[in-house]
N, C-alpha and C positions, 0 to 999 in steps of 0.2 A: 431815287435810291439814296437814302441818308440825307441829312441836313448839312449844307455847306457853310451855313452861317447861323448865328444865334437868332437873327431876325426871322429866318425861315421857320425855325422851331417855335418861336413865340407866336407867329401868325397861325401856324398849324394848330397849336394847342388852344388858341383862342377860338379858331373856327370850329373845333370839335368840343367846345365847352369845357376844356380842361385848364383854362386860364381866365382870370378876371382882371379888369383894370381897376386901379384905385386912383381916381383923379383928384381927390381932395389933397390939400397940402399935408404932407406927412413928415414929421420931424425925424431925421436920421439918427438923432441921439436917443437911443433906447426904444422909441416907439416902433420904428420899422422892424427891428429885430423881434420885438415882442409880438407883433402881428404875425410874422412868419412862424414863430414857434407855436402860437395858439392855433393857427390854421393847420399846421402840420399835425398837431395833436388830434384834430378832427378829420385828418386825412382829406383835407380840402384841396382846392385847385392851386395851380401856380399863380403868382401874384405879380402884376406889372404895375409898379409905382411910377406914375407919369409926372408927379409933382413933388419930388423930394425937396424939402426946404434947403435953400442954399446951394442947390446943384442944378445945372442945366442939362444933366444927363438922366434919362429914365433908368430905373433899376428893376431887375426881375429876381424874384425869390421863390423858393419852394418848387423850383423846376423839377427836382428829383424827389419830390415830397411823398411819393408812394412807389412801391415796387412796380405796380401796374403801369404808372406813368413812365417810369424809367424804361421798362420793357417797350412801351409804345414808342419812345423816342428812338429806339434802336431796332424796331420791328423788322426793318428791311435786311438786317445783317446778322441777326442772332443765329439763323440757321447756318449761314456760311461759317461763322466763328465756331459754332458747335461742330460742324463738319471737319474743320481743320484740327480741332482738338481731338476728335475721334480718330482721324488719320494718324495723328501723333501717337495716340494710345494703341491703336490696332490697325496697322496698314492693311491687313487682310480684309478689314471690313469693306474696303473699296471693291473687292471682288464679289462680296455678298450683295451689296446694294449700290451699284455704281451710279444710279441716277441721283442719289442724294449728294454725291460728291462732284457732279459735273461742273458746278460753279466754283469749286475750291481753287483751281488754278487762277481764275479771273480775280477772285478775292485776294489771292496772294500777291497779285500785281499791285494792289492798293497799299501794300506795305512800303512801297518805295515813294518817299516824298518827291514832290515836283518843284524844281526851282523856277521862279518867275522873276521878271525884272521890274514889274510895277504892280501895285496892289492898293486896295482901299485903305489899309492900315497906315500907309505913309502919307495920306492926304493932309492930315491935320496934326498939330502938336498942341499940348496944353501943359499944365503944371500939376504937381501933386495936390496942392491945396484946392484945385478946381475939380478934383475927383469927388464922388460921393463920400462924405465923411461919416461912415456908419459905425456906431458904437453899440455893442450888443447888450452889455451888462453894466450895472451901475459902477462897479469898481474897476472896470477895464482901464488900463493905463493910457488909452488914447483910442484912435480909430484904426481899424484893421481891414485888410483885404481878406475875406474868408473863403474865397474860391480861387486862389492864385494858382498859376501854373508856372513854376520857376524852372527856367531852361538854362542849363550850363553844359559846357563841353570840356573834354579832357585837354589839359594844357600840353600834354605830350603827343596826343593823337587828335588834333582838332577835327571837327566835322560831325555831322549828324550821327554817323555810325557809332561814335563814342560819346553820345550826348546823354543827358539825363533830364527828364521832365518830372518834377515832383510837386506835390501840394504842401508847401511849407508856409506857415503863416507869415504875413507881412504887416508890420505896424507902420501906418502912414504918418501918425502925428503923436505928440505927447513926449514925455520924458525929456531927454537931453538931445533929441534929434534936431538938426538944423533944418527948419521948414523948407520944403521944396528941394533940398539938396541931399538929405539923408533919410533913409527909411530902415526900419529894423527887419531882420531876416532870421527867423527862428527855425532851425532844423535840429532833429534829434539824432541820437545814435542810430546806426544801421540804416542810414539814408544814403541814396545814390550820390547826392551832391557832396557828401562827406569825402568821397574818393577824390573829387576834383579839388576840394579844399585842401586835402592832404598833399596832392600834387603841387598846388600853388605854394604851400609852405616849403616843399623841397626845392622848387624852382625859384623861391624868394621873389615872387612877383604876384600882383593882384590877378584875379581871374574875372572874366566878364560873366554877367548874368542878364537874361531878359525875363521879365515877369509878364506873362500873358494873362489877360483877363477877358473872359468871354470867348468868342469864336465858336466854331462848331462844337456841339455838346460832347462829341467823341473825344475831344482833347481834354476836357475836364475829367472824364472817367479814366482816360489813359493815365492822367497824372497821379491817380491813386491806385493803379493796378500793380500788384506784386509780380512784376515780370522778371524772368530770368536775366541774369547779366548777359549783355551782348545783344539784347533786343531793345532798341530804342522805343521809348513810349510814343514818340511821334509816328513811328511806323505802325504800332498797334492801333493808334488813333485812325489811321487810314483804313485799316481792316474793319474796325468797328463802324466807321462812318461811310463805308462803301465808296470811298474816293481817295485818290492820292492827295495828301495834305500839301497844298500849295504854300511854299516857303519863299520869302523874299528877304533880301539882305541889304541894309543900308550901310554905306561905307564906314568901316571901322567898328561895326557892331555885329553881334551874333545874328543868325537867321531868326526870323519870326514868321508866324502864320500870316499869310496874305489876308485871311478873313478874320483875324482877331479883332476884338472890339477895342482893346487898349493894350499897349505894350510899354512897359517901363524898362529903359535900358540903363545899365550902370555897371559898376565894378565892385568887387568885394576884396578888401585888403585882408588876407587870411590871418594877419596878426593884430587886427584892430577889432575891438568889441565895445558895445555900449549896453547899458541896462535896457532890457526889453520886457514888456508886460506891465502889470498883471493882465491876464486874459481869461475870461470864463471859458473853460475847456470841456472836452467831451467826456471827461470822467465825472462831471457834475460839480467840480470845484474850480476855484481860480488857480491857474498856474501863476506862480509869483514872479516878481521881478528878478531877473538874472542877466548876466552879461551874455550877449549873443552877437554874431556878426551883423554888420550893417552894409547897406548898398549905397554907394555914392552915385546919386542919380545924375544922369547926363541928358536924357531926353525922355519925354512921355508922348507917345503917339496915340492917336485914336482915329477910327474910321468915321465917315460922315454921319451915319445913323447909329452910333454906338449905344449899346445897352450895357449897364453895369450889373452883372449877376452877383448875388450874395446869398449867404445862408447864415444861420447862427447855430452854435453848438452849445451843449449843456448836458445835464444828466440824461443818458439815453433812456428811451429811443428818441432820436432827433432825425433830421433829414439825412445826415450821414449814415444812418442805419440802412437806408435804401441802397446807398453805395455798397455797403458791406454785403447785403443780401444779393445784389446784382452781380458783384464780383465773384461771390461764392458760386452762383449759378454758372458763370463762365469758366471758372477754374477748378471747381471742386472735384471734377472727374480726374484731374491731373495728380491729385494727392497721392494715390498709390504708386504712380510712376516716380514722383519726386522723392517719396518716402516709402521705400519698399517695406511691405508688411503692415503699413498703416492703412486702415480702411477708410477712415473719415476723421476730420478735425473740425471742431466748432468753437470759434471765438465768441464767447457769450456777451452779446451786446449790452444786456441789462447790467452786467458787472463791469462795464467800462471797456469792453473788448479785450485789451491786453491782460488785465489781472487774472482772468479765468479762461483756461482752455479745457474743453472736453475732447477726448479722443477714443477711438476704437482701434485696437491693434490686434495682433494675432501671435499666439505662441506656436509659430509654424515649425520650429525645429525640435518639437517634442512629440513625435507621432506615436512613440511607444508607451506613453503614460500621460495621464492628465496631471498637469503641474499643480502643486499646492502653494507655489509661491511664484511671483513674476520673474521671468527670465528674459526671453527675447523681448518682452514688453518693455523692459527697461532700456534695451538697445534702441528701440523705436522711440521711446520718450526722449532719449538724448538726441536722436536725429531731429525730432520736432523742435526741440529747444535750440538747435543749431541752424534753424531755417529762417532767414530773413526776419520779418517782424514778429514771427512766432517766438523768437528768442526773447522777446520782451515779457513773456508770460511770467506770472508769479506762481500761480497754482495750475498744475497740469494733472488732471484726473483721467486715467486711461484704463479702459476695460478690455477684456479678451473676447473677441468676436465669437469664438466657438462656445462660450458659456451661455450665450443667448443670441443666436443668429438674427433674431427679429428686433434686437435692440435699436431704438431710433435715437440717433445722436442729437437730433433737434428737440426731442422731448426731454426737457431738463429735469423735471421731477422723476421721470423713469430712469434717467441716467444716474441720478443721485441714489435712488432706491437700489438699483442694481449694484452699485459700488459699495454702499453702506451695508448691504446684506452680506457682502463677501470680504470686506476689508479686515485685515489683521494688523492692528496698530503696532504690534510688536515687531513687524518685519516690513510693512508696506509703505513706510514713509522714507523718502529719499531727498535729502536737502542739499542745496547749494547755498552756503551760508553767507558768502560775500561776493556778490556779482552785480551785473548791471540790470536795471529795470527801466521802465518807461520814464522819460524825462518829466512827464506830466504827473507822475504818481508820487505823492508826498508821504506815502506810508513808510518809506524806507528810512535809512539812517543818513541820507545825504542826497544831493542831486545826482540822479542816475544810479544811485547806490541802494542795494537792497538784497533780497534773497529769493530763492525759489524752492518749491517743494513739488515732488512728483508723488502722487498717490496712485499706485498701481495695484489693482485687485484682480485675482484670478481664482478659478475653482468653483466648487459647489457653494450653495447658499449656506452661511454660517449661523444666521440669526433671523428672527422675525423682528420687524421694526415697529416700535410702539407708535400709536397715533393719538394718544390722549395722555394727559398729565396724571401721574399716579396720585391717589388721594393722600398717601402717606409721605409725599415728597418733602424732605427736610433740607433746607439750604443753609449754608454758613451765614453768619451775621454780615449784613451789608448787601446780600444778594437776594433778589426778589422778583416778583411778577413773571413766573415762568409762562412760556407760550410755545406753541408748536409752529415751526416753519414748514416742515415737510415730514413725512414719516421718518422717524429716527433722528430728527434734528430738533433739539430743544434750545429755545432762546431764553436767556436769563438776564435781567438787568443787573449790572454790577455797580460797585461804588464808582464815583467819579474819578477819572484818572488825573489826579492833580500833579503827580510826579512820575514821569515816564522812566522806567527802568527796564530796558529791553531784555526779555527772557527772565527777569528777576522781579517782576511785580509781586509785592508781598501779598496782596489780596488774592491774586491768581495762584500763587504757590500755596497759600493757606487753603484755598479751595481744593487743590489737588491732594493735600495731605489730610485735610479734615474729613474728606469723604473717602472711604475705603473702596477697594475694588469689588467688594461684595455688596455694596449699596445698590438698591434697585435703579438708581439714576443711571447706572452704567448700561442699562438696557438701551439707552440712547447712545449710539456710538459717537455722535457728534453733538457737542454743546457749544453754543456761540454766546459769548458775553457781550452785551450791547448796552447802549445808553437808553434805548426806548424799545422795549420788547413788543409793545402794541403796534408801533409803527412798522417794525420789521415783519411782524406776523400778518399784517394787513394784506400784503400782496407778495407774490413770488419775486417780482422785480425789486421791491423794497429790501427784502432780505439779501438778494444777490448783490445789490449795490452796496449796502452797508458792510456785509461780511467781507467782500473781496477788494473793496477800495480802501478799507480802513484797517487793514492788517498786513503785516510784513511777516511772512511765514517763520523764519528762523527766530524772530524776536517776539512774535505774538502767538505762537502755538505752545500750549501747555498740555498736560495730561494727568489723569488720575492713575497713580501707580507708575509714574514715569521712571525711566532708567537710562543709563548711558553705558553701553558695552562695546568695547573696541571701536569707539568713536561713532557708534550707531545709536541714535536716539529713538526711543519708542515708549509706549505705555501699555499697560495691561488692562486699564479701564478705558473710560471715555476720553476722546480727544477734545481739548478745549481750544477755541480760537478767540482771542481777545480782539473784538471788532469795535471797541469803544473809541470815541474821538480822543486824540492826544494833542498835546500842546504844539507839536511840530507839524500837524496836519494843516493843509490849506483850507481856508474857509469854503463852505458849500455855497453854491449859487442860489440866490433868493431873488425872485421877481420883485420889481418895484410896484407897490400897491397902487400908486397914483397912475402909473403907466398902464397897469392892467385895467383900471377904470376907463381909460381912454380907448383901449381895445374893445371893452364892453360896449362903449358908446357907438363904435363903428358897426356893431351888430344889431343895433336897434332898428326899428321900422324905417325903411328908406336908406339905411346905411349900406355901404358896399359889402359888408360881411354878414348882412341879414341872411339867416338860414344856413350859414356856413359854420359858425361857431356857436 
């Protein structure tokens, strides 16, 4: 029932043909990460690197490289977790099918961590420089832990009950860190550790952290779970892993999993920061160098047979996509309870997750008439944007369930078609013009600073969406190469953005004024101005990535026939989104051609990746 160690999981995956060994010497600088990304793209097996150059520890990658393999790792407990979720949603379901819930009380016992006095993790100590030094992208600022589990506790209420376990990236080397004594710790807004950091500032004292690497796979997943406040991630890990998590404590340090592979113990001075980054991140760009907290390292523990798990992130989909899909399977049914009236929410992975949310809500308080404008839908949209990591969204597109009860939120083209057939740009745009966005998103006007827009459409279908480019389409000077992204969505290459003027780009303003509201181009409700229309039109994912990672709603949305009335902005013609690259944007991630050739070589006859990539 469940894996108690990473070693058990690795052996089982190898036994069932879901993991291969790579015994050749592999350079951790760029090559190991490039191998993992390529194998993920081909939905290949997990990878055990037994001979990482410069390291005495083996490393495992692509462990969660497919949704099927992630389900397999937790196959013994999924039914129990689903049963507990159903009990929370509908306690009366216990009376209807009691046999399904017989194991629920036993599963609930696994929520309680178990304290032990001795453990494999305390057997050996090492130093930061002896850990695998994996660098994923050419311009990364150093080497990073990419699957860390950062554990902290409340300074006012110490103990596991008030703990937080989160996956916050950790920089092991580079920049101005004192080797073996300091490491970088990057955590964003709206993260649980931020509460402990704030308490430490009020108490005027450092706070302790432990960084777990490896251990039972359930801990890794628990570290990225969006759990309600008051439920420790370590407890959820026990539920998912089908066993109480054994915790051990070395004198003077925080508790740590007895079966972890590595644990870095240290303290964070809440008033001290150092430059961290750059780092190739999950939006498909580098997050740049900024000041973030650092950990003063005191000890580095490892178990005798330690394995170093790692992943790489980049433009989605990547391995972390499987995390998102798996988490949605576990928690999606709770959405209506947490957000009354909301039927479903979909964070679009191809758009970088946080930039674009799709939602289906309900105009439940208007039974006497069919609404022609969003009402309760806007209340639900505000609730979504006030919920944990969902609050980082830039674009929230929400539809009314009763307008099409069969609407599938996971069918992105269908969602856009439904919304664009109904949207009224004169009333259905609702902006937050100066607010917080994802730390990793550089489309805003400063770190963590940007805007949001809610597009809420209800009622009967208003228009048919064109699927071809009109023969008589006339574009203003400098705009060219029209292409179709989806029905009703026109892509147009615009002039290069040499001088960024938020909301006041002269070329975009000229576009909106040059073309009148009677021009046939307005048959397309949405026009996206891009650098390369052919690239964006090539795949749905290309368009989603460019449009929503390269635009800041309040600064980059324009319109034909635009107006401002009582502080409400709208337009009577087509909506324009400026998704061109701007000077303040972070550079996109680009694979190193020489490294890619080395990956290709491993796939030739007799190579470990033959038949896999």
